[in-house]
C-alpha positions in Angstrom: 0.1 0.2 -0.1 3.0 2.3 0.7 4.1 2.6 -2.9 0.4 3.5 -4.0 0.5 6.2 -1.4 3.9 7.4 -2.6 2.7 7.2 -6.4 -0.4 9.1 -5.7 0.3 11.4 -2.7 3.9 11.6 -2.3 4.1 14.9 -4.2 1.6 16.1 -1.3 2.5 14.7 1.8 6.1 14.2 3.6 7.2 10.6 4.5 6.2 10.6 7.9 2.7 11.1 7.2 2.5 8.7 4.4 3.7 6.1 7.1 1.3 6.8 9.5 -1.5 6.4 6.6 0.1 3.2 5.3 -0.4 2.1 9.2 -3.8 3.1 9.8 -5.4 3.2 6.6 -7.7 0.3 5.0 -6.9 -0.5 1.4 -10.3 -1.5 -0.6 -11.2 -2.5 -4.1 -14.5 -1.4 -5.0 -16.1 -2.8 -8.5 -17.6 -0.3 -10.6 -21.3 0.3 -10.1 -21.3 -0.7 -6.1 -21.7 1.7 -3.2 -19.0 3.2 -1.0 -21.4 5.2 0.8 -25.3 5.1 1.1 -27.4 8.0 2.2 -28.0 7.9 6.1 -24.9 5.9 6.9 -22.6 7.2 9.7 -19.3 7.8 8.0 -16.5 6.5 10.1 -13.5 6.9 7.7 -12.6 9.1 4.8 -11.5 7.7 1.2 -8.2 8.2 -0.5 -8.6 7.5 -4.0 -5.9 5.6 -5.6 -7.5 4.7 -9.1 -10.7 4.9 -10.7 -13.3 7.4 -10.4 -16.3 7.7 -7.9 -19.8 9.5 -8.7 -21.3 11.6 -5.7 -25.3 11.8 -5.9 -28.0 13.4 -4.0 -31.5 12.1 -3.3 -34.9 13.7 -3.3 -37.8 12.8 -1.3 -39.2 10.7 -4.1 -35.9 8.4 -4.4 -34.8 10.4 -7.5 -31.0 10.9 -7.8 -28.9 13.7 -9.3 -25.4 13.6 -9.7 -23.4 16.5 -7.9 -20.0 15.7 -9.1 -17.1 13.2 -9.5 -13.9 12.5 -7.8 -10.7 10.5 -9.1 -7.3 9.4 -7.9 -5.7 11.8 -5.9 -9.0 13.4 -4.8 -11.0 13.0 -1.6 -15.0 14.0 -1.0 -15.9 17.2 0.9 -19.1 15.7 1.7 -17.5 12.8 3.6 -15.2 15.1 5.4 -18.1 17.3 6.7 -19.9 14.1 8.0 -16.8 12.8 9.3 -16.0 16.0 11.3 -19.4 16.5 12.4 -20.2 13.0 13.1 -23.6 13.1 11.2 -25.3 10.5 8.6 -24.3 10.9 5.3 -26.4 13.1 2.8 -24.7 11.7 -0.1 -24.4 8.4 -2.1 -21.0 7.4 -3.6 -21.0 4.9 -6.2 -17.7 3.6 -8.2 -18.0 5.0 -11.6 -15.2 2.6 -12.5 -13.4 -0.1 -10.9 -11.7 1.7 -8.0 -9.2 1.2 -5.6 -8.7 3.5 -2.4 -7.8 3.6 1.1 -10.2 4.7 4.0 -8.9 6.7 7.1 -10.3 6.4 10.2 -11.9 9.6 11.2 -10.0 9.6 14.6 -6.8 10.5 12.8 -8.1 13.4 10.7 -8.3 16.0 13.3 -5.1 14.8 14.7 -3.2 15.2 11.3 -4.8 18.6 10.8 -2.8 19.9 13.7 0.3 17.8 13.1 0.9 18.2 9.5 0.6 21.3 7.4 0.5 19.2 4.4 -2.8 17.2 5.4 -4.2 20.5 6.4 -3.7 22.2 3.4 -4.6 19.0 1.5 -8.1 18.9 3.4 -8.6 22.8 2.9 -8.0 22.6 -0.8 -10.4 19.4 -1.2 -13.1 21.7 0.1 -12.4 24.5 -1.9 -12.4 22.1 -5.0 -15.5 20.6 -4.0 -17.4 23.7 -3.2 -16.5 25.0 -6.4 -17.8 21.6 -8.4 -21.2 22.0 -6.2 -21.4 25.7 -7.4 -21.0 24.5 -10.7 -23.4 21.9 -10.5 -26.1 24.5 -9.3 -25.3 26.7 -12.1 -25.7 24.1 -14.6 -29.3 23.1 -13.4 -30.2 26.7 -13.3 -28.7 28.2 -16.2 -28.1 25.5 -18.8 -30.4 23.8 -21.2 -31.2 20.1 -21.2 -29.0 19.7 -24.1 -25.8 21.4 -22.6 -26.3 19.6 -19.5 -26.4 16.2 -21.2 -23.5 17.2 -23.1 -21.3 18.6 -20.0 -22.3 15.4 -18.3 -21.1 13.1 -21.1 -17.9 15.4 -21.2 -17.3 15.1 -17.2 -17.7 11.2 -17.5 -15.3 11.0 -20.1 -12.5 13.3 -18.4 -12.8 11.4 -15.2 -13.0 7.8 -17.0 -10.3 9.1 -19.4 -12.2 7.4 -22.0 -14.2 9.3 -24.8 -16.6 6.1 -24.9 -19.2 6.6 -22.5 -20.9 3.1 -21.3 -24.4 4.1 -20.0 -28.0 3.6 -21.2 -30.4 6.4 -22.0 -32.2 5.6 -18.7 -28.9 5.9 -16.7 -28.1 9.3 -18.0 -31.6 10.2 -17.3 -31.5 9.0 -13.7 -28.1 11.1 -12.9 -29.5 14.1 -14.4 -33.2 13.9 -12.9 -35.0 13.9 -16.1 -36.9 11.4 -18.3 -35.5 8.8 -20.4 -37.4 10.2 -23.4 -35.9 13.5 -23.1 -32.3 12.1 -23.1 -33.0 9.9 -26.0 -34.5 12.9 -28.0 -31.5 15.2 -27.1 -28.9 12.3 -27.8 -30.4 11.9 -31.3 -30.1 15.8 -31.8 -26.4 15.8 -30.4 -25.7 12.7 -32.9 -27.3 14.6 -35.7 -24.8 17.7 -35.0 -22.0 15.2 -35.3 -21.0 15.8 -31.6 -21.4 12.4 -30.3 -22.1 8.6 -32.1 -24.9 6.5 -30.4 -24.3 2.7 -30.2 -26.1 0.1 -28.1 -25.3 1.3 -24.2 -22.2 3.4 -25.6 -22.1 6.9 -26.4 -18.9 8.0 -28.2 -17.8 11.7 -28.0 -16.5 13.3 -31.0 -16.3 16.6 -29.9 -14.4 16.3 -26.4 
């Protein structure tokens, strides 16, 4: 595990902190589509992503979901941090967008390292800042973009975190993530294909204008 830590976080953290993470962290492999965190769970540890990507969602009172943002290797999740520090139940659902490896850090060490390591404090504050920016971007997307722009942005975001211009998703899955209907998604995807921005195959969409 120490080699994974050095490869992904060695430029951020000093050797002493890397060794402590190696001692207390739990290495996990999460297959694509599996949940890391469920709404209502008490969060007892924080993830450090080693590889892959994770999708962070919110759910309304009817059980419909909305994607807030994605996190990838070298990242952590601000919503998880907030729940950890406040000892609150999770308000988000985290699902592996691709096969993902991560290291779970027990919550007890988070506040300890905030005072002990300046690099850890900077990492946590920077993570909060980045996730807050992504949340504001998600709000702006819903408030100001038309649905065709939202769908195209969603596809591009997925392509960026998976490092693949081929998006493997059904029209219904896209509709679920964007809190809209499959009919609307299918109609807009066909229009985007007609404009030579994407190519549609069975359960696969290729971005032509990434």
